[in-house]
C-alpha positions in Angstrom: 128.8 73.0 99.7 128.4 69.3 100.0 126.3 67.4 97.4 124.4 64.2 98.1 123.9 62.1 94.9 121.5 59.2 94.7 120.9 56.9 91.6 117.3 56.3 92.8 117.3 52.6 93.2 119.8 52.2 90.4 117.5 53.7 87.8 120.1 56.3 86.7 123.6 55.4 85.4 125.6 57.2 88.1 128.9 56.0 89.4 131.9 57.8 90.9 133.7 57.1 87.6 130.9 58.6 85.5 130.9 61.6 87.8 134.6 62.3 87.4 134.0 64.9 84.6 131.4 66.5 86.8 133.9 66.8 89.7 136.5 68.3 87.4 134.1 70.8 85.9 132.8 71.9 89.3 136.3 72.3 90.6 136.9 74.9 87.9 133.5 76.7 88.3 133.4 79.8 90.5 131.2 79.4 93.6 130.8 75.7 93.0 132.1 72.7 94.9 132.6 69.0 94.0 132.5 67.8 97.6 130.4 64.6 98.0 130.5 63.4 94.4 132.9 60.6 95.3 129.9 58.7 96.7 126.8 57.6 94.9 123.9 56.6 97.1 121.1 54.2 96.0 118.3 54.8 98.4 119.2 58.0 100.2 115.6 58.7 101.2 115.1 55.2 102.8 117.8 52.7 103.7 120.7 55.3 103.5 118.9 58.1 105.3 121.6 57.9 108.0 124.0 59.4 105.5 121.7 62.3 105.0 121.4 62.8 108.7 125.2 62.7 109.2 125.6 65.3 106.4 122.9 67.4 108.0 124.7 67.5 111.4 128.0 68.5 109.8 127.0 72.1 109.6 128.1 72.4 106.0 125.8 73.9 103.3 124.0 71.0 101.8 122.6 70.2 98.3 120.5 67.1 97.7 120.2 66.0 94.1 116.5 64.9 94.5 113.3 66.9 94.5 111.0 63.9 94.7 111.5 63.5 98.5 112.4 67.1 99.4 109.6 67.3 102.0 110.8 64.1 103.6 114.4 65.3 103.8 113.4 68.6 105.3 111.3 66.9 108.0 114.2 64.5 108.7 116.6 67.4 109.1 114.3 69.0 111.6 114.1 65.8 113.6 117.8 65.1 113.5 119.6 65.9 116.8 122.5 68.3 116.4 121.4 69.5 112.9 121.2 73.3 112.4 117.7 74.7 112.0 116.6 75.2 108.4 116.5 78.9 109.1 120.2 78.9 109.9 121.2 76.5 107.2 118.7 76.0 104.4 119.0 72.8 102.4 118.9 73.0 98.6 117.5 70.5 96.1 118.0 70.0 92.4 116.2 67.7 90.0 118.6 65.4 88.0 116.3 62.5 87.6 113.4 63.7 85.4 115.5 66.4 83.8 118.0 64.0 82.3 118.8 61.0 84.5 115.9 59.1 83.1 116.4 60.0 79.4 117.6 57.4 76.9 121.0 59.2 76.6 121.5 59.5 80.3 125.0 58.0 80.1 126.1 61.1 78.1 124.5 63.5 80.6 127.6 64.2 82.7 128.0 67.8 81.3 124.3 68.5 82.0 124.7 67.1 85.6 127.7 69.4 86.1 125.7 72.4 84.9 122.6 71.7 87.1 124.7 71.1 90.2 126.8 74.2 89.6 123.8 76.4 89.1 122.1 75.0 92.2 125.0 76.0 94.4 124.9 79.7 93.5 124.0 82.1 96.3 120.3 83.2 96.4 119.6 86.5 94.7 119.1 89.6 96.8 115.6 89.8 98.2 113.3 92.3 96.5 110.9 94.8 98.0 107.4 93.5 98.9 103.9 94.6 98.4 101.5 94.4 101.3 97.8 93.4 101.5 95.5 93.5 104.5 92.3 91.4 104.8 89.7 91.7 107.5 87.7 88.8 106.2 84.9 90.7 104.4 83.8 88.5 101.6 81.3 89.2 98.8 79.6 86.1 97.3 77.9 86.7 94.0 75.4 84.3 92.4 72.0 82.6 92.7 70.5 81.8 96.1 71.2 78.1 96.1 74.8 78.4 95.1 75.5 81.4 97.3 73.9 79.7 100.3 75.9 76.6 99.8 79.2 78.5 99.5 78.3 80.5 102.5 77.8 77.3 104.6 81.5 76.4 103.8 82.8 79.9 104.6 80.6 81.2 107.4 82.9 80.1 110.2 85.9 82.0 109.0 84.6 85.0 107.0 82.2 87.9 107.3 79.9 87.2 104.3 77.6 89.3 102.2 75.5 87.5 99.6 74.6 89.4 96.4 71.8 87.5 94.6 71.9 88.4 90.9 68.7 86.7 89.9 65.5 85.3 91.4 65.2 81.5 92.0 66.5 79.0 94.5 66.2 79.3 98.2 67.9 81.1 101.0 68.0 79.5 104.5 65.1 80.3 106.7 67.5 81.6 109.4 69.2 84.9 108.4 72.9 84.1 109.0 74.5 86.5 106.5 73.8 89.9 105.1 71.9 89.4 101.8 71.5 91.9 99.0 69.8 91.5 95.6 70.7 93.2 92.4 72.9 93.4 89.3 76.6 93.9 89.8 77.5 97.1 87.8 81.1 97.5 88.8 83.9 95.6 90.6 87.4 97.0 91.0 90.3 96.5 93.3 92.3 93.7 94.8 92.8 91.6 98.0 91.7 93.8 100.9 90.5 96.7 98.7 87.6 95.6 96.5 84.8 98.1 95.8 81.6 96.6 94.4 78.6 98.5 93.1 75.2 97.0 92.2 71.7 98.1 91.2 68.6 96.6 92.6 65.2 96.9 90.9 63.3 94.1 92.7 60.2 95.2 94.8 61.3 93.2 97.9 63.9 94.9 100.1 65.9 92.0 101.6 67.0 94.2 104.5 63.4 94.6 105.6 62.2 91.1 104.7 61.7 88.9 107.8 61.3 85.7 105.7 57.9 85.2 107.3 56.8 83.7 103.9 53.5 85.5 104.0 54.1 86.9 100.5 54.9 83.5 99.1 51.6 82.2 100.5 49.6 85.2 99.2 50.9 85.3 95.6 48.4 83.6 93.3 50.9 83.2 90.4 53.7 81.7 92.6 55.9 84.5 91.3 57.8 84.6 94.7 60.1 81.9 95.8 62.4 81.3 98.8 65.0 83.6 97.3 62.5 86.3 98.4 62.6 87.9 95.0 59.7 88.5 92.7 59.7 87.0 89.1 58.3 90.2 87.4 57.6 88.2 84.3 55.2 85.9 86.1 53.6 88.7 88.3 50.1 89.8 87.3 50.1 92.8 89.6 47.4 91.5 92.1 49.5 93.1 94.9 48.3 90.6 97.4 51.9 90.3 98.5 52.0 94.0 99.4 48.9 93.5 101.7 50.5 90.5 103.3 53.7 92.4 104.0 52.0 95.6 105.3 53.5 95.3 108.7 57.1 94.9 107.6 56.8 97.1 104.5 59.4 95.1 102.6 57.6 95.1 99.3 57.2 98.3 97.2 56.5 98.1 93.5 56.9 101.9 93.2 60.4 102.0 94.6 63.0 103.4 92.2 66.0 101.3 91.3 68.5 101.4 94.2 72.2 101.9 93.7 74.5 100.6 96.4 78.2 100.1 97.0 80.4 98.6 99.6 84.0 97.6 100.2 85.2 94.0 100.5 88.4 92.1 101.1 87.6 89.0 99.0 85.1 88.1 96.2 83.7 84.7 95.3 81.9 84.8 92.0 79.5 81.9 91.3 78.1 83.4 88.1 78.8 81.9 84.6 80.5 85.0 83.3 83.3 86.5 85.4 83.4 90.1 86.6 87.0 90.4 85.2 87.7 89.5 81.6 91.5 89.5 81.7 93.6 86.4 81.9 94.9 87.2 85.3 92.2 88.6 87.6 93.1 90.5 90.8 94.4 88.6 93.8 91.5 87.9 96.2 89.0 87.4 93.4 87.8 83.8 92.6 85.6 82.9 89.7 84.3 79.4 89.9 81.0 79.4 88.0 79.4 76.0 88.4 82.7 74.0 88.6 82.6 72.0 91.8 86.4 71.4 91.9 87.1 75.1 91.4 84.7 75.9 94.3 86.5 73.6 96.7 89.9 75.1 95.7 88.5 78.6 96.0 87.0 77.9 99.5 90.4 76.7 100.7 92.2 79.8 99.4 89.5 82.1 100.8 89.8 80.6 104.2 93.6 81.0 104.1 93.2 84.7 103.1 90.5 85.4 105.5 92.1 87.7 108.0 95.6 89.0 108.3 98.4 90.8 106.5 100.0 89.3 103.4 103.0 90.1 101.2 104.2 89.3 97.8 107.3 90.4 95.9 107.4 93.6 94.0 108.2 91.9 90.7 108.9 94.9 88.5 110.9 98.1 88.8 110.0 101.2 86.8 112.5 103.8 85.7 110.5 106.8 84.2 113.6 108.5 82.7 113.9 105.6 80.3 110.3 105.3 79.4 109.3 105.8 75.8 105.6 105.8 76.3 104.7 109.4 75.9 106.1 112.9 75.6 104.1 116.2 75.5 100.9 114.1 75.8 101.6 112.2 72.6 101.7 108.4 72.8 104.7 106.4 71.6 105.4 102.9 72.8 102.5 101.1 74.6 103.9 97.6 74.5 103.8 97.0 78.2 100.2 98.2 78.5 99.1 96.0 75.6 100.8 92.8 76.9 99.8 93.0 80.6 97.2 90.3 81.2 96.4 91.6 84.7 95.8 95.2 83.5 98.2 96.3 86.1 99.7 99.0 83.8 98.0 102.1 82.6 99.0 105.2 80.7 99.8 108.5 82.5 100.5 110.6 79.4 99.0 113.7 81.0 101.3 116.3 82.5 99.0 116.9 85.4 100.8 116.7 88.7 104.3 116.8 87.1 106.9 119.4 87.7 106.6 122.7 85.8 108.2 122.4 82.4 108.4 118.6 82.5 106.9 117.4 79.2 107.5 113.7 79.9 104.6 111.4 80.6 104.8 107.8 81.4 103.0 104.8 82.8 101.7 103.7 86.2 102.3 100.2 87.4 99.9 99.0 90.1 102.0 96.5 92.2 98.9 95.1 93.9 97.5 93.9 90.6 100.9 92.7 89.1 101.1 88.9 89.1 104.8 88.8 88.2 104.8 87.5 84.7 107.5 90.0 83.6 106.2 90.2 80.1 106.2 94.0 80.4 109.9 94.0 80.9 110.4 91.6 78.0 108.6 93.8 75.5 109.9 97.1 76.9 112.4 98.3 74.3 114.2 100.8 76.5 114.6 98.9 79.7 112.3 101.3 81.7 110.6 98.2 83.1 112.9 95.7 84.7 111.9 92.3 86.1 113.4 91.7 89.5 112.4 88.2 90.6 115.3 87.6 90.0 116.8 90.5 88.1 118.7 90.3 84.8 122.1 90.3 86.6 121.3 87.3 88.7 119.6 85.5 85.9 122.6 86.1 83.6 124.9 84.8 86.4 122.8 81.6 86.6 122.8 81.0 82.8 126.6 81.8 82.6 127.2 79.2 85.3 125.1 76.6 83.6 126.8 77.1 80.2 130.3 77.4 81.7 130.1 74.2 83.7 128.5 72.4 80.8 131.3 73.3 78.5 134.0 72.6 81.0 132.6 69.1 81.4 132.9 68.5 77.7 129.3 69.4 76.7 128.5 70.6 73.1 125.5 72.4 71.6 123.7 73.3 74.8 120.0 74.2 74.4 118.4 76.2 77.2 114.9 75.0 77.9 113.1 77.9 79.8 110.1 76.7 81.8 107.9 77.9 84.6 108.4 76.7 88.2 104.8 75.4 88.2 103.2 73.8 85.2 106.4 73.7 83.2 108.3 71.8 85.9 105.4 69.3 86.2 105.4 68.7 82.4 109.2 68.0 82.5 108.6 65.6 85.4 105.9 63.8 83.4 108.2 63.5 80.4 111.0 62.1 82.5 108.6 59.5 84.0 107.3 58.6 80.6 110.9 58.1 79.4 111.5 55.7 82.3 108.5 53.5 81.5 107.8 54.0 77.8 110.3 52.7 75.2 108.9 55.2 72.6 109.7 58.3 74.7 113.3 59.6 74.8 113.1 62.1 77.6 115.0 65.3 78.1 118.1 65.0 75.9 121.6 65.3 77.4 122.2 68.6 75.6 119.0 70.3 76.8 119.5 72.2 80.1 116.1 72.9 81.8 116.0 76.4 83.4 113.2 77.1 85.8 111.8 80.7 85.8 109.2 82.3 87.9 107.3 83.0 84.7 108.3 82.1 81.1 107.5 85.6 79.8 110.1 87.2 82.1 113.1 87.0 79.8 113.5 88.4 76.3 115.7 89.1 73.4 118.7 90.6 75.3 119.2 87.6 77.6 118.5 85.1 74.8 121.1 86.6 72.5 123.5 86.9 75.4 123.0 83.1 76.0 123.9 82.4 72.3 127.0 84.7 72.6 127.9 82.7 75.7 127.9 79.4 73.9 124.3 78.1 73.8 123.2 76.6 70.5 119.5 77.4 71.1 117.0 78.9 73.6 113.6 77.3 73.8 110.6 78.4 75.9 108.2 75.7 77.1 104.6 77.1 77.2 101.7 75.6 79.0 98.1 76.6 79.7 99.5 79.0 82.3 100.5 81.6 79.7 98.0 84.2 78.5 97.6 84.7 74.7 99.3 88.1 75.1 102.4 86.4 76.4 102.6 83.9 73.6 102.3 86.6 71.0 104.9 88.7 72.6 107.4 85.9 72.9 106.8 84.9 69.3 107.5 88.5 68.2 110.6 88.7 70.2 111.9 85.4 68.9 111.2 86.5 65.3 113.4 89.5 65.9 116.2 87.5 67.6 116.1 84.9 64.8 116.3 87.5 62.1 119.4 89.0 63.7 121.2 85.6 63.9 120.2 84.7 60.4 121.4 88.0 59.1 124.7 87.4 60.8 125.1 84.1 59.0 124.4 81.7 61.8 122.6 78.6 60.4 119.6 76.8 61.9 116.7 77.6 64.2 118.0 79.1 67.4 114.7 80.2 69.1 111.5 78.4 69.5 108.3 78.3 71.7 107.2 74.8 72.5 103.5 74.8 73.4 102.3 71.9 75.5 98.9 71.4 77.3 99.5 68.4 79.5 100.6 64.7 79.4 98.6 64.3 76.2 101.3 66.3 74.3 104.3 64.5 75.7 105.2 62.8 72.4 105.1 66.1 70.6 107.3 67.7 73.3 109.7 64.7 73.2 110.1 65.2 69.4 110.6 68.9 69.7 113.4 68.5 72.2 115.3 66.3 69.8 115.5 69.0 67.2 119.0 69.4 65.6 121.4 71.9 67.1 121.8 75.3 65.4 125.1 76.9 64.6 126.6 78.8 67.6 129.6 81.0 68.1 133.1 79.6 67.6 134.4 81.3 70.7 131.9 81.8 73.5 132.1 84.9 75.7 131.1 85.0 79.3 127.4 86.0 79.6 127.7 89.4 81.3 124.1 90.5 81.8 123.9 94.1 82.9 121.2 95.9 85.0 120.4 98.0 81.9 118.6 96.0 79.2 120.1 97.9 76.3 123.6 97.5 77.7 123.2 93.7 77.8 121.8 93.7 74.2 124.7 95.7 72.9 127.3 93.5 74.6 125.6 90.4 73.0 125.4 92.0 69.6 129.0 93.0 69.6 130.2 89.5 70.3 127.8 87.9 67.9 129.0 90.2 65.2 132.6 89.6 66.0 132.0 85.8 65.7 129.5 86.1 62.8 130.1 83.6 59.9 128.7 85.9 57.2 127.3 89.2 58.5 125.1 91.4 56.3 125.7 95.1 56.3 122.0 95.7 57.2 119.5 93.3 58.6 115.8 94.0 58.2 113.8 93.1 61.3 110.1 92.3 61.7 108.1 95.4 62.5 106.4 93.9 65.5 108.5 94.0 68.6 111.7 95.2 67.0 113.7 97.4 69.5 116.3 98.4 67.0 116.1 100.4 63.8 116.5 103.7 61.9 114.4 106.6 60.7 113.6 107.7 57.2 113.2 111.5 57.0 111.4 113.0 54.0 113.6 116.0 53.2 110.9 117.6 51.1 108.6 117.8 54.2 111.1 118.3 57.0 111.4 122.0 58.1 114.1 121.2 60.7 111.8 122.4 63.5 113.5 119.8 65.7 110.3 119.0 67.6 111.4 115.3 67.2 114.6 116.0 69.1 112.6 117.2 72.1 110.3 114.2 71.8 113.0 111.5 71.7 113.3 109.9 75.2 116.5 108.0 74.4 118.8 110.7 73.0 118.8 109.1 69.5 117.8 112.3 67.8 120.1 115.4 68.2 120.4 118.9 66.8 123.6 120.7 65.9 124.3 124.0 67.6 126.6 125.0 64.8 124.2 124.5 61.8 120.6 123.5 61.0 120.9 119.7 61.1 119.0 116.7 62.4 121.4 114.0 63.6 120.7 110.5 64.7 122.5 107.8 66.7 121.0 104.5 65.6 122.2 102.5 68.6 120.0 104.6 70.9 116.8 104.3 68.9 114.1 102.0 70.5 111.5 102.4 67.7 109.0 103.9 70.0 107.5 106.2 67.3 107.3 109.4 69.5 109.3 111.3 66.9 107.0 110.3 64.1 103.9 111.1 66.2 105.3 114.5 67.2 106.5 115.6 63.7 104.0 118.3 62.5 104.9 117.6 58.9 104.6 113.7 59.0 108.1 113.5 57.7 109.4 110.6 59.7 108.9 106.9 59.1 110.3 104.1 61.4 112.4 101.4 59.8 113.3 98.4 62.0 116.7 97.1 61.2 120.2 96.3 62.6 122.8 98.3 60.8 126.3 96.7 60.8 128.3 99.0 58.5 131.9 99.6 59.5 131.8 96.6 61.8 128.9 97.9 63.7 130.6 101.2 64.6 128.5 103.3 62.2 125.3 102.7 64.3 127.0 104.1 67.4 128.0 107.4 65.9 125.9 110.4 65.0 124.9 110.8 61.4 122.9 113.5 59.6 119.4 112.7 58.6 118.4 116.1 57.4 120.0 119.5 57.0 119.5 122.8 55.3 121.4 126.0 54.5 120.8 128.4 57.4 118.6 131.5 56.9 120.6 134.6 57.7 119.3 137.6 59.6 118.5 140.4 57.1 119.9 142.9 59.6 123.1 141.4 61.0 123.6 138.3 58.8 123.7 135.8 61.7 122.3 132.4 60.9 119.2 131.7 63.0 116.9 129.2 61.2 116.3 127.5 57.9 114.8 129.0 54.7 111.8 126.6 54.7 111.1 127.3 58.4 111.2 131.1 58.0 109.1 130.9 54.9 106.5 128.7 56.6 106.4 131.1 59.6 105.9 134.1 57.4 103.1 132.4 55.5 101.3 131.5 58.7 101.7 135.0 60.3 101.0 137.0 57.1 97.6 138.1 58.4 98.7 138.9 61.9 98.3 142.5 62.9 101.7 142.6 64.6 103.5 141.8 61.4 102.2 144.2 58.8 104.2 146.5 56.6 107.8 147.1 57.8 107.1 145.0 60.9 106.8 141.9 58.8 110.6 142.1 58.3 111.1 141.2 61.9 110.2 137.6 61.0 113.4 137.7 59.0 115.5 138.9 61.9 117.3 136.9 64.6 116.1 137.3 68.1 118.5 140.0 69.1 117.8 142.2 66.0 114.1 141.7 66.4 114.3 143.2 70.0 116.5 146.1 68.8 114.1 146.9 65.9 111.0 146.9 68.2 112.7 149.3 70.7 113.8 151.5 67.8 110.2 152.2 67.0 108.6 152.9 70.4 105.3 154.2 69.0 104.6 150.9 67.1 102.3 148.3 68.6 104.3 145.5 70.1 103.5 141.9 70.2 103.2 142.0 74.0 100.6 144.7 73.7 98.2 142.6 71.7 
């Protein structure tokens, strides 16, 4: 791949000599090329545009180190004779200006430049499956008459409109151009192309029958009827002159019972003050603008674009039910994904209804049409049952590994990854870079800080963060803007608290993880100061960041390397209770009867029985702290204890250990062990009044299964359990 570098009118300290470490690092980086770095352009987008055109006609893959003029370069490539089409040979762009070239320490940013160029040359991730929508242009507009009529005028030429007037007042046009309903919206559900609205109307005027002849308005002595053709029942004095005036049309009936109606729509424009959906991320196709003029204009443009046709979006999340720790036997365990989803795209499916016979596992349902791709569900999922795929963990890990590897090979130290969104986050970094260029008091993005754009900042979590530290990063920071829902901020903070507790318990000094919250340009000074925080202690010997498709596998690889490099590891690290995916169980031996119901409830194989003797065994590495065992235990004998146990160099947590055991109860007939003393005593106590276990028959409770059958058939005249 050939790279075109420009110093943007000599505002960045770039020369072939300063790029020598970059070339050397790229030459040693897999899938990267140093071609083109021997030349530094000054005005590639203007005076030296011919150089871009020559590169475009060469047929080589092309990377342009400028995002400011990306649209111009794409247009220029399309107009250049002999250049391959963009479909045949896409052109890539990478921002080196605002992300570091305009910072006060730009002269020391060669390692960062190597990292950004290397990552930009990676192949694109494999495409993911898509989710389809189909819109026929049926749009519901909800609000008062004036606002609804005004919005309708902007949309009537492209959409099939229905106006739902939620209150009297205002004026409808004299000419009936759209279907008009009146009433209170009682329910709205669905998404683009599949909304269902329900409303209830109690106004005496039926707008379907009303001819807008205005006779009722003229007849009403109180002026209780206006041009919205609804009656203000508070002002009406029941003269019923309006009924007489409307006798021919019959549109007014004060005795009419409230009417309930429903209809399906593809799009919804909500002009009311309070939205129909309270969640942070409403369904696609729904637009709430209230009285905000700017929001109305933006919504109208989007509504027109979505009017008619078929649309697709990525299927952001993959769900693997076999790993899910949400429910077993209709008992609820982990609900982290349901609680964090700001789009309410995830719901519980704990019931066994519709599942295969004998299958006790429940789970969740992810509605892909509602999912907005934040990835927060995969971040908080302790088991990896939910996996974000845009891009997936393997591709994301490859990108971070390339960044950190190229940075280190170019001589960089103490790299801090700054994770930010592709939208607001990228704009904030651009504003910081511009401020650093023009304001002596702003430093800009430091040379050791590597910006990493994500589809959404909530899409990565503890396993990738710790893997990045193991791969040589000093810190991982997440830049938050007003895009992030409160649920995401809380989830990220909890995950960071767990990750920080692990590193602190291993003896690594400093603050390794941090969320940096920024609203807009008003907070640039605070962001600038936060990015100049001191480096934290990292590993002495980095390991390649080998992110796996399985979340727990990535976490274990990272933990193993961090432990091997740990300055002063503790034997056991207590973790915050909120969000901890690691831990042990405390079993009250005085309560536990070794019924082993917890073993059947554990979705991760952390709890085991022992076929040879009455034992409850536990593999701590497998535990995800879902709580299903504690919720299932009939004796309330289990308590969760979040921690990271590092005894025997971390090997102890990977082997089975006994949590509870008891001497076996032996059959009174053959002597074979078949249960525990406490369990048999509890069973005898509960069945003491049962008619099948009276007299000599009670002894059957003290027999193994084989002897119990023999004893029953030895007394054929006795009432059997199956006869009851």
